[in-house]
C-alpha positions as CSV (number, residue, x, y, z in Angstrom):
1,M,82.8,168.4,128.6
2,G,82.0,168.6,124.1
3,A,78.6,168.0,122.9
4,W,79.9,164.7,121.6
5,G,81.2,163.2,124.7
6,R,77.8,164.5,126.0
7,G,76.2,163.0,123.7
8,R,77.7,159.2,123.9
9,R,77.9,159.6,127.9
10,F,73.9,160.6,128.1
11,A,72.7,158.0,125.6
12,L,74.5,155.5,127.1
13,V,73.0,156.3,130.8
14,S,69.8,157.1,129.1
15,C,70.2,153.5,127.8
16,L,69.8,151.9,131.1
17,A,67.5,154.0,132.3
18,L,64.9,153.7,129.1
19,A,65.7,149.6,129.4
20,A,64.8,149.6,133.4
21,A,61.9,151.2,132.6
22,L,60.4,148.9,129.9
23,T,61.8,146.3,131.2
24,G,58.7,145.6,134.0
25,P,56.8,147.8,136.5
26,P,59.2,150.2,139.5
27,L,59.6,148.0,142.3
28,A,57.8,148.1,145.8
29,A,59.0,150.3,148.8
30,Q,60.3,147.1,151.2
31,P,60.3,147.6,154.9
32,A,63.6,148.2,156.6
33,D,63.9,145.1,158.3
34,D,64.6,142.3,156.3
35,T,62.8,139.9,159.0
36,K,59.8,141.1,158.4
37,Q,60.1,140.9,154.4
38,Q,57.3,139.1,152.2
39,P,57.1,137.9,148.9
40,A,55.2,139.7,146.6
41,T,51.9,137.9,145.9
42,E,50.5,139.7,142.9
43,A,52.7,139.1,139.9
44,P,53.9,142.1,137.6
45,P,51.7,143.2,134.5
46,P,52.5,141.8,131.3
47,V,54.5,144.2,129.0
48,D,52.6,145.0,126.0
49,E,54.0,144.0,122.4
50,A,54.6,147.0,121.4
51,T,56.6,147.8,124.4
52,Q,58.5,144.4,124.2
53,R,59.3,145.6,120.5
54,G,60.2,148.8,121.1
55,R,62.6,148.1,124.1
56,D,64.3,145.2,122.1
57,A,65.3,147.1,119.1
58,Y,66.4,150.2,121.5
59,L,68.8,147.6,123.1
60,R,70.1,146.6,119.9
61,G,70.9,150.2,118.5
62,V,72.6,150.8,121.5
63,A,74.9,147.6,121.4
64,L,75.2,148.9,117.5
65,S,76.3,152.1,118.3
66,K,79.2,150.9,120.8
67,Q,80.4,149.3,117.6
68,E,80.2,152.7,115.8
69,Q,77.8,151.1,113.5
70,W,75.8,153.9,112.9
71,G,73.8,152.8,109.4
72,D,72.3,149.7,111.7
73,A,71.9,151.5,115.0
74,L,70.3,154.2,113.1
75,A,67.6,151.5,111.9
76,A,67.1,149.9,115.3
77,F,66.4,153.2,116.8
78,E,64.1,153.7,113.7
79,D,61.8,150.7,114.6
80,S,61.9,151.2,118.3
81,A,60.4,154.5,117.7
82,A,58.0,153.0,115.5
83,A,56.7,150.4,118.0
84,R,57.1,152.8,121.4
85,D,58.7,156.1,120.5
86,A,60.0,158.5,123.1
87,P,62.2,161.7,123.4
88,M,65.3,159.5,124.2
89,V,65.1,157.6,121.2
90,Q,64.8,160.5,119.1
91,Y,67.8,161.6,120.8
92,N,70.1,158.5,119.7
93,I,68.2,158.7,116.2
94,A,69.8,162.0,116.4
95,M,73.0,161.0,117.3
96,C,73.8,157.8,114.7
97,Q,72.4,160.9,111.9
98,R,75.0,163.0,113.0
99,A,77.5,160.4,112.9
100,L,77.0,159.5,109.4
101,G,77.3,163.2,108.6
102,R,73.2,163.6,107.8
103,Y,73.2,166.9,109.8
104,V,70.1,168.4,107.7
105,A,68.1,165.4,108.8
106,A,69.9,164.9,112.4
107,S,69.0,169.1,112.4
108,R,65.8,168.1,111.9
109,T,65.1,165.6,114.3
110,V,66.4,167.6,117.3
111,A,64.1,170.5,116.4
112,A,60.9,168.2,116.7
113,V,61.9,166.7,120.3
114,L,62.6,171.0,121.0
115,R,59.2,171.5,120.0
116,D,57.4,169.6,123.4
117,P,60.4,170.8,126.3
118,A,57.5,169.8,129.1
119,A,58.1,166.3,128.0
120,L,62.5,167.0,128.5
121,S,64.8,166.9,131.4
122,N,67.0,169.4,131.7
123,L,70.1,167.5,130.7
124,L,68.1,166.0,127.9
125,R,67.1,169.7,127.0
126,E,70.7,170.8,127.6
127,D,72.0,168.9,125.0
128,L,69.5,168.7,122.6
129,E,70.3,172.7,122.7
130,A,73.7,172.2,122.1
131,F,73.6,169.6,119.1
132,A,71.0,172.4,117.7
133,T,73.4,175.3,117.8
134,E,76.1,172.9,116.2
135,F,74.2,171.7,113.6
136,D,73.4,175.3,112.2
137,A,77.0,176.0,111.8
138,V,77.6,173.2,109.8
139,L,75.1,173.7,107.6
140,V,75.6,174.5,104.0
141,K,72.9,177.0,102.5
142,L,72.7,177.6,98.7
143,E,70.9,180.1,96.8
144,I,69.5,178.5,94.2
145,T,68.0,180.0,90.5
146,M,66.4,178.0,88.6
147,E,65.4,178.8,84.9
148,P,62.3,177.9,84.3
149,K,61.1,177.9,88.1
150,T,58.8,174.9,86.7
151,A,61.4,172.5,86.5
152,R,62.1,169.8,88.9
153,L,65.0,169.2,90.9
154,T,66.4,166.1,92.4
155,V,69.7,166.4,95.1
156,D,71.6,162.9,95.5
157,G,68.2,161.6,93.7
158,R,66.0,163.0,96.2
159,P,63.2,165.9,96.0
160,L,63.2,168.9,98.3
161,L,61.7,169.0,101.6
162,E,59.8,172.3,101.9
163,Q,60.1,173.7,105.4
164,G,59.2,177.3,105.9
165,D,61.2,179.9,103.8
166,E,63.2,177.4,102.6
167,Y,64.0,173.5,101.4
168,L,66.0,170.7,102.7
169,A,68.1,168.3,100.6
170,S,69.0,164.4,101.3
171,V,65.8,163.8,103.9
172,A,63.0,163.4,101.9
173,P,62.0,160.1,100.4
174,A,63.6,159.5,96.8
175,G,60.7,159.7,94.1
176,K,60.4,162.8,91.6
177,G,61.7,165.8,91.6
178,T,60.2,169.4,93.4
179,S,59.4,172.5,91.0
180,P,59.8,175.3,93.8
181,R,57.5,177.7,94.3
182,T,59.8,180.8,93.4
183,E,62.3,181.0,90.9
184,T,65.1,181.8,93.1
185,F,65.6,179.9,96.6
186,T,67.4,178.6,99.4
187,L,68.8,175.2,99.7
188,V,69.9,173.4,103.2
189,L,71.9,170.9,102.9
190,D,74.8,168.6,104.4
191,P,78.8,169.6,103.8
192,G,80.6,167.5,100.8
193,S,79.6,166.2,97.4
194,H,76.5,166.7,96.0
195,L,74.6,165.5,92.2
196,F,71.9,168.3,91.6
197,R,69.7,167.3,88.4
198,A,67.3,169.7,87.1
199,T,64.5,168.3,84.2
200,R,61.6,169.3,82.6
201,P,59.8,168.0,79.6
202,G,61.3,169.5,76.7
203,H,64.2,170.8,77.9
204,Q,67.4,169.5,78.3
205,P,68.7,168.2,81.7
206,V,70.8,169.8,83.6
207,V,73.2,167.7,86.0
208,V,76.0,169.3,88.3
209,Q,77.9,167.3,90.7
210,K,79.2,170.2,93.1
211,S,81.4,169.7,96.8
212,Y,80.7,172.4,99.4
213,R,82.8,172.5,102.8
214,A,81.0,172.8,106.2
215,S,79.1,176.1,107.0
216,Q,79.7,177.5,103.0
217,R,77.5,179.9,101.7
218,A,77.3,179.8,98.1
219,K,75.0,180.5,94.9
220,L,74.2,178.2,92.0
221,L,72.7,178.7,88.7
222,L,70.9,176.0,86.9
223,R,69.2,176.8,83.4
224,L,67.9,174.4,81.1
225,D,67.6,175.1,77.8
226,E,64.7,174.6,75.6
227,M,65.1,171.6,73.0
228,P,63.9,172.5,70.0
229,A,60.3,170.8,68.1
230,T,61.3,167.9,65.4
231,V,58.9,167.5,62.4
232,A,59.4,164.1,60.2
233,I,58.1,165.0,56.6
234,E,57.1,162.4,54.2
235,S,55.4,162.5,50.9
236,E,53.6,160.3,48.5
237,P,55.1,160.1,45.9
238,K,59.1,161.3,46.8
239,A,60.9,164.1,46.5
240,A,58.4,166.6,46.7
241,I,59.5,170.3,47.6
242,V,59.0,171.4,51.5
243,R,58.3,175.1,52.2
244,V,58.3,176.3,56.0
245,N,56.9,179.4,56.2
246,D,56.7,180.2,52.5
247,R,60.9,179.1,52.7
248,E,61.7,175.9,50.9
249,V,63.7,173.7,53.0
250,G,64.4,170.9,51.0
251,L,62.7,167.8,49.3
252,A,60.7,164.8,51.3
253,P,61.7,162.8,53.0
254,I,63.3,165.2,55.2
255,E,63.5,165.5,59.1
256,I,63.1,169.3,60.5
257,E,63.9,171.2,63.8
258,R,62.7,174.7,65.1
259,P,62.0,176.4,67.9
260,A,58.0,175.8,69.6
261,G,55.9,177.9,67.9
262,R,52.8,177.5,65.2
263,Y,54.3,176.8,61.7
264,S,53.0,176.9,57.9
265,F,54.1,173.9,55.7
266,E,53.7,173.3,52.1
267,V,54.3,170.4,49.9
268,V,54.8,170.8,46.6
269,K,55.3,168.6,43.2
270,N,55.2,169.7,39.2
271,D,51.6,168.4,38.2
272,F,49.9,168.0,41.7
273,E,47.9,169.8,44.2
274,T,50.0,171.8,47.1
275,Y,49.5,170.0,50.2
276,T,49.1,172.5,53.2
277,A,49.3,172.6,57.0
278,E,49.4,174.3,60.2
279,L,50.8,172.9,63.0
280,D,51.6,174.0,67.0
281,L,54.4,172.7,67.8
282,E,55.9,172.7,71.5
283,A,59.9,172.5,72.9
284,G,61.0,168.9,72.5
285,Q,57.8,167.9,70.6
286,R,58.3,165.3,68.0
287,S,55.7,165.1,65.2
288,S,55.5,163.6,61.7
289,L,53.4,165.0,58.7
290,T,52.4,162.7,55.8
291,A,51.4,165.0,52.4
292,K,49.9,162.6,50.1
293,L,49.8,164.4,47.1
294,I,46.5,164.5,44.8
295,P,47.5,164.5,40.7
296,Y,46.5,168.4,39.1
297,E,43.9,168.0,37.1
298,E,43.8,171.1,34.4
299,P,40.3,172.9,34.7
300,I,38.3,172.8,31.7
301,I,38.4,176.8,31.3
302,E,42.0,176.3,31.0
303,K,42.3,174.3,28.2
304,W,43.0,175.7,24.7
305,W,40.4,174.0,22.5
306,F,37.9,175.2,25.5
307,W,38.3,178.7,24.1
308,T,38.8,177.8,20.6
309,S,35.4,176.3,20.6
310,I,33.5,179.0,22.7
311,G,35.0,181.4,19.9
312,A,33.5,179.6,17.1
313,V,30.3,179.2,18.9
314,V,30.2,183.1,19.3
315,A,31.2,183.9,16.4
316,G,28.4,181.6,14.4
317,G,26.2,183.5,16.8
318,V,27.2,187.1,16.4
319,V,26.4,186.1,12.3
320,L,23.4,184.2,12.7
321,T,21.8,186.8,14.9
322,Y,22.8,189.6,12.5
323,V,21.3,186.8,9.4
324,L,18.2,187.5,11.6
325,T,18.3,191.3,12.7
326,R,19.2,192.9,9.8
327,P,16.6,195.2,7.8
328,E,15.4,194.7,4.3
329,P,17.1,196.7,1.9
330,E,15.3,199.4,0.3
331,P,14.8,198.9,-3.9
332,P,15.7,201.6,-6.1
333,P,14.2,204.4,-7.1
334,Y,12.0,203.5,-10.0
335,D,12.2,205.3,-13.5
336,G,9.3,207.2,-15.4
337,G,11.0,207.1,-18.8
338,S,10.4,209.7,-21.0
339,A,6.3,210.4,-19.7
340,G,7.3,210.2,-16.4
341,W,4.9,208.1,-15.2
342,V,5.5,205.6,-12.3
343,V,3.5,202.8,-11.9
344,T,2.9,202.0,-8.0
345,P,1.6,198.6,-6.7
346,Q,-1.1,199.0,-4.2
347,L,-3.3,196.7,-1.9
348,L,-6.7,196.1,-4.0
349,Q,-9.5,196.4,-1.2
350,F,-13.5,195.6,-1.7
């Protein structure tokens, strides 16, 4: 009998056993002589609410399984496990997951039950081990390389679930993507078509749809290209020249794109002071810059009349200094005439 046949057979048998167990306590041994049989005097203990809910959900799941309504049956068995879990309940959960083609989830369920073999009958353990072997032969394994590794990955809208050295797809609740610990990692997933989506701020998202056959081994590269940074530059007044790292790029207003990094911006216009700024741009960042230019005022030392005045003042100072500091001229020598007498003035002293 195949594994699937064993599963269907065992599920139905165990259903009856579980239902009987949850219905009430086992009957007490009765004497062989019916004439001596006495009615029971004690009422059976009441079934607690959790057990009752678990039993009802389990029976509902079995009924739905017979109708091959596997999705609804799975939900019923999960309700039963939430109320009162048991290895047989998990077994039927795995069978529903298998019927739905969710082999990764079924393999995980079976592995969890087999971790406590002492709680299993020999027949149940043999069936679970057979299914575990079957699932391993069906599962797809991908070697994924994601660049950069800090990107987040979802498969079919769900994050990855880390299990040992591998990651599992399609078993975690829907949510944000997973950033694997390494750039290259192994992903285990069900056969069929899958949608991979890798995202990271500042990078172009990567969306890939791939189909894989049962037991396939393959590689997949997901490389996210870095988005440029965008800077919108305006000037007051308009039409000023914009330079980036000393290179003219156009007239404001203008929008430019550059790879992430540090840049020097200049906004220049005649008769206005030059506006300068330094920006550290990140990948995918959008920034705006408004250069409010200040009218240029010529320094007084650059005005023509300033130096003309200074020249006149300097020239006047030179003349005045000369007049004040020049020595008295020596008089010409006196002529003594024919007699040769020269009268020299002398200071009279008393």
